[in-house]
C-alpha positions, -999 to +999 in steps of 0.1 A: +076-069+318+086-053+286+058-052+260+066-051+223+053-022+204+046-013+168+074+009+156+062+041+139+079+054+107+099+085+114+104+111+087+132+136+084+108+166+084+076+169+105+044+160+087+011+178+088-016+158+106-034+156+073-005+142+053-006+107+037+031+102+029+031+066+018+011+036+008-017+029+034-011+062+052+013+076+079+016+043+098+010+018+069-023+006+085-049+022+062-060+048+088-061+086+087-062+107+119-085+133+102-118+143+119-147+165+111-156+147+079-190+145+064-210+116+077-236+120+049-233+124+012-257+138-014-273+112-037-247+118-064-218+119-039-197+146-023-186+177-042-161+172-070-135+199-065-113+190-096-105+163-121-072+161-140-058+139-166-022+131-176-011+106-150-007+078-176-014+041-172-009+023-139-024+013-105+000+034-084-019+052-055-009+085-040+014+099-014+006+134-002+029+156+018+036+193+021+008+202-003+020+179-031+007+147-045+031+120-057+022+091-079+036+070-108+023+066-144+033+051-177+031+074-207+047+089-238+061+122-227+096+135-234+105+105-255+088+088-285+081+057-265+064+051-232+083+052-199+075+050-162+073+084-146+074+097-111+049+125-110+042+155-086+010+174-086-003+204-066-027+190-040-049+221-040-055+223-078-042+191-093-018+210-115+012+189-126+044+203-111+070+180-125+076+145-138+107+124-138+113+093-160+118+061-140+127+032-162+113+013-191+076+005-196+058-025-181+034-043-204+009-067-189+002-098-210-031-106-192-052-076-202-050-063-166-034-030-175+002-017-181+023+006-160+036+010-125+019-006-095+038+007-065+030+039-046+058+065-039+071+071-003+079+106+009+106+110+035+113+146+044+126+164+013+129+132-008+106+108-025+112+072-034+095+051-060+098+016-074+090+009-110+072-023-120+104-033-138+126-031-108+142+004-108+142+022-075+146+060-077+152+086-051+143+122-062+141+156-047+105+161-036+105+198-045+121+197-079+119+161-091+157+161-096+170+125-095+194+119-066+202+083-072+187+052-087+193+014-085+184-013-109+174-040-085+172-067-111+207-059-123+223-056-088+206-086-072+199-108-103+162-101-098+133-118-115+102-101-129+068-110-114+039-121-136+021-088-129+051-066-123+068-054-090+041-038-069+059-028-037+059+006-021+094+014-005+096+013+033+118+040+050+132+031+084+158+055+098+186+059+072+175+028+052+150+021+024+136-015+024+124-032-007+122-068-021+147-073-049+132-106-060+167-119-068+190-149-066+215-126-049+191-111-024+154-112-015+145-084+009+173-058+008+182-027+028+198+002+010+213+035+023+185+060+017+210+088+010+232+069-015+214+038-027+244+016-015+236-019-002+235-022+035+224-059+037+206-086+018+184-113+031+183-148+017+175-151-020+138-153-030+111-141-053+090-111-043+052-112-037+031-081-044+031-070-008+048-041+010+067-045+042+059-031+077+079-027+109+074-045+142+095-046+174+092-077+195+112-082+228+137-056+216+142-071+182+132-050+152+117-069+123+104-062+088+074-083+080+060-090+045+046-115+021+069-129-006+060-154-033+060-184-008+044-169+023+048-146+052+083-139+067+100-118+093+135-104+087+157-089+114+162-052+107+198-052+120+213-076+094+186-091+072+185-125+088+152-143+082+137-150+117+106-169+107+085-181+078+048-190+076+036-204+043+000-216+051-015-184+038+004-185+005-011-194-028+005-201-062-009-170-079-004-137-059+003-128-023-006-091-022-020-077+011+002-058+034+006-075+068-014-061+097+004-056+130-007-051+166+019-054+193+034-089+189+007-102+166+006-102+128-024-109+106-018-123+071-044-129+044-045-139+007-071-150-017-073-177-045-089-202-021-064-196+008-074-175+038-060-156+068-040-164+099-031-146+131+005-153+143+021-144+177+057-133+172+087-138+194+122-123+190+131-153+167+099-170+156+062-171+150+034-192+164+000-197+147-030-185+168-056-194+142-061-200+105-095-191+089-110-193+054-135-166+063-112-138+052-095-140+018-081-106+009-072-104-028-055-070-030-071-054+000-052-048+033-074-054+063-079-026+088-078-031+126-101-010+147-102-019+184-107-056+188-121-061+152-105-064+118-123-053+086-114-069+053-127-088+023-136-124+020-131-123-018-160-099-027-177-098+007-168-071+032-163-089+065-158-079+101-143-104+125-128-106+160-090-100+157-079-124+183-103-153+176-111-151+139-149-153+147-170-135+120-192-107+134-209-096+102-207-098+064-221-076+036-217-073-001-213-035+003-197-020-029-183-054-041-147-065-039-125-035-035-102-013-014-109+006+018-093+031+042-105+045+075-110+080+089-132+096+116-152+065+125-159+057+088-148+031+063-143+046+028-148+019+002-139+017-035-153-013-054-133-025-084-162-016-107-162+020-096-188+021-068-177+044-039-192+038-005-190+053+030-201+032+060-198+033+098-168+014+111-186-006+138-189-043+148-226-037+153-233-043+116-229-028+082-245+007+080-239+025+047-241+063+049-235+071+012-225+059-022-219+071-058-204+056-089-174+068-109-177+074-146-168+046-170-135+031-159-105+025-181-096-006-161-106-022-128-105+004-100-076-010-080-057+021-069-060+027-031-082+057-022-065+085-002-078+110+024-058+142+031-069+176+043-106+169+042-104+156+006-109+122-009-087+113-039-096+086-063-074+076-092-086+058-124-055+052-145-049+085-163-075+104-143-074+117-108-105+131-090-106+151-058-137+153-037-145+175-007-154+153+023-146+177+051-174+193+070 
């Protein structure tokens, strides 16, 4: 019998084991392979190695590869008005290496913060980034020189989202996958070398989620959440293979789908919940639906037979295949999390940083500290690379030593 497997992202150049080249890490699952990390912190937190400013406004997280940090920010720089910028920093010191303008500013009308939301993706010697206003840029990772750009809204008659496009580009072979949110194409595949259109899926409005890859019975799919629910799109030609709308809400579908073999876990907040689906080559079947896991902007993490996520503001551990809750804890409050070396690294939206054992035996916190006064809610995903923990708060980036 042929078993479906999760397809790993392949990059043009080899990555160091410590690299974090895209949103949610090397495999888009929130997990780092790093080991030998501190399992205990001083009362005031781990050692702060450096703190830099100059990133501008925005909730873009970080991609780290080949000793460089890539992110996006909105600021007034080489013009007299604010623009989106793709930014590169030195990972060792935080020194800004270059910045490249990437479209007009995004202004939020709900007092939730202006600027870009999506995290850049590094693929070999190139970096890709999507602005909140629909411009996809490909730049040289070393120099920042622009190679090509595409105005998604212009090419695909796209529509802006209430809180701006928030997707992080997905690289698969020679293609880059994004949701154009347009009447001429929903999820689209572009040639990563030229930006030319390869295919478009059926028209639709984007969600705030980023796509992942799965292969089932020999059929490669891109799985994501759009404005009306979960969907799987055939990688070969963009045909929509299945839809599942029970997890959708009328406000924002944000979390990245979680994949294991032929199963996909979807979760949203605003009173909705989570579901586990079993995929086939052309469809999806619901295994369960639960209201015990309502991830707002957090992507759940799968470790062994258990999934860790947020039921609104409550950190929750449940059995992956059954949805049965194992434990709950208020932890650091509603926030983000990533995994490394048997640990969950937690960032509450009010600036509380925590470290806890990743175990179904119960919540065991090993350390916590609080960031200085925040400019906005702390929604940028934490990143671990080369024994360091990186935390972004709008214009400020802080780097902590967490390697033993």
